[in-house]
Structure formats: structure tokens, C-alpha cells
C-alpha positions as CSV (number, residue, x, y, z in Angstrom):
1,M,-92.0,-30.1,-4.8
2,P,-94.5,-28.0,-2.8
3,N,-93.8,-29.8,0.6
4,E,-90.1,-29.3,0.4
5,S,-88.8,-27.4,3.4
6,K,-86.4,-24.4,3.1
7,V,-83.8,-26.4,4.9
8,D,-84.1,-29.3,2.4
9,R,-83.9,-26.8,-0.5
10,L,-80.9,-25.2,1.0
11,E,-79.2,-28.6,1.3
12,V,-79.8,-29.3,-2.3
13,V,-78.4,-26.0,-3.4
14,L,-75.3,-26.4,-1.3
15,Q,-74.7,-29.9,-2.7
16,Q,-75.0,-28.4,-6.2
17,I,-72.6,-25.7,-5.4
18,G,-70.1,-28.1,-3.8
19,S,-70.1,-30.3,-6.9
20,E,-69.3,-27.5,-9.4
21,S,-66.0,-27.3,-11.1
22,F,-63.8,-24.3,-10.6
23,E,-64.5,-23.1,-14.2
24,A,-68.3,-23.4,-13.6
25,V,-68.0,-21.4,-10.3
26,R,-66.0,-18.6,-12.1
27,A,-68.6,-18.5,-14.9
28,R,-71.5,-18.4,-12.4
29,E,-69.7,-15.6,-10.5
30,K,-69.3,-13.5,-13.6
31,R,-72.9,-14.0,-14.6
32,T,-74.2,-13.2,-11.2
33,F,-72.1,-10.0,-10.9
34,A,-73.2,-8.9,-14.4
35,S,-76.8,-9.6,-13.5
36,F,-76.6,-7.7,-10.2
37,A,-74.6,-4.8,-11.5
38,G,-76.6,-4.3,-14.7
39,P,-75.6,-1.2,-16.6
40,N,-73.5,0.0,-13.6
41,E,-71.0,-2.9,-14.0
42,E,-68.1,-0.4,-14.6
43,R,-69.0,1.8,-11.6
44,L,-67.9,-0.3,-8.6
45,V,-67.8,1.0,-5.0
46,L,-66.2,-1.3,-2.5
47,F,-67.3,-1.1,1.1
48,G,-64.3,-1.6,3.4
49,A,-61.0,0.3,2.9
50,G,-59.0,-1.7,5.5
51,A,-57.1,-4.9,5.1
52,L,-60.1,-7.0,4.1
53,G,-61.2,-4.4,1.5
54,R,-57.8,-4.5,-0.1
55,L,-57.9,-8.3,-0.2
56,V,-61.4,-8.2,-1.8
57,L,-60.1,-5.7,-4.3
58,Q,-58.0,-8.4,-5.9
59,G,-61.1,-10.1,-7.4
60,P,-62.3,-7.1,-9.4
61,Q,-58.7,-6.2,-10.4
62,Q,-58.2,-9.7,-11.8
63,A,-61.5,-9.2,-13.8
64,G,-60.1,-6.0,-15.2
65,M,-62.3,-3.7,-13.0
66,R,-61.2,-0.7,-11.0
67,P,-63.4,0.6,-8.2
68,I,-64.4,4.3,-8.5
69,A,-64.3,4.6,-4.7
70,F,-64.1,2.8,-1.3
71,A,-66.5,3.4,1.5
72,D,-65.8,2.7,5.1
73,N,-67.4,3.4,8.5
74,N,-64.0,3.8,10.1
75,E,-63.5,7.6,10.4
76,R,-59.7,7.2,10.3
77,L,-59.9,6.0,6.7
78,W,-62.2,8.8,5.5
79,Y,-60.6,11.3,3.1
80,T,-57.6,9.0,2.5
81,E,-56.4,7.4,-0.6
82,L,-55.3,3.8,-1.0
83,E,-51.9,3.3,-2.5
84,P,-51.7,1.1,-5.6
85,D,-50.2,-2.3,-5.1
86,P,-46.5,-1.9,-6.0
87,Q,-46.6,-5.4,-7.6
88,N,-49.6,-4.5,-9.8
89,R,-49.5,-0.7,-10.5
90,D,-51.3,-1.2,-13.8
91,A,-54.4,-2.3,-11.9
92,W,-55.0,1.3,-10.7
């Protein structure tokens, strides 16, 4: 469809995403990450060591991944260590 506008294409993509089952979303998420990470899949660095970064960390942990480092532009968090989740110590 050469005359299809970017907005129309985006609408179609969003409708497709909205109609996916949870299982399909999880499978696509894993494929996308594996494709993006390539051979570095086990070498994860998360940006954001604050509350949101700790929340985001739950996703890789549930997938059996452990970040090698956190990066943050908040100088107060530089040279600090994140404590493991006491409810999930095996994840660290």
C-alpha cells in the first residue's frame, strides 16, 4: 500500500498489538529482546538505579537474567550498590 500514511500504518500496528493474547505478547517480547541483544543477551546494563529501575529489574529477573550493572545520571547513586530484594535473594 504505497499511499498508506504513517498515521494509518501506526493505527494498524496498534490495533494488532491490542488484539494480541498475553502469551503472544510475552513471546514477542522475548523474540524482540533476543533480536536486539544478539550475542550480548547475558550482559545487561539497566539505566536507572532509582525506584523505576528497581521496578524494571523485575522483568529481567523473572526471565532469569541478572544485570551486570546499573547506570544512572543521578550523582547520589554513583558508586553505590543495590541491595537484593529480601523476598527474592536468589535473583541476585
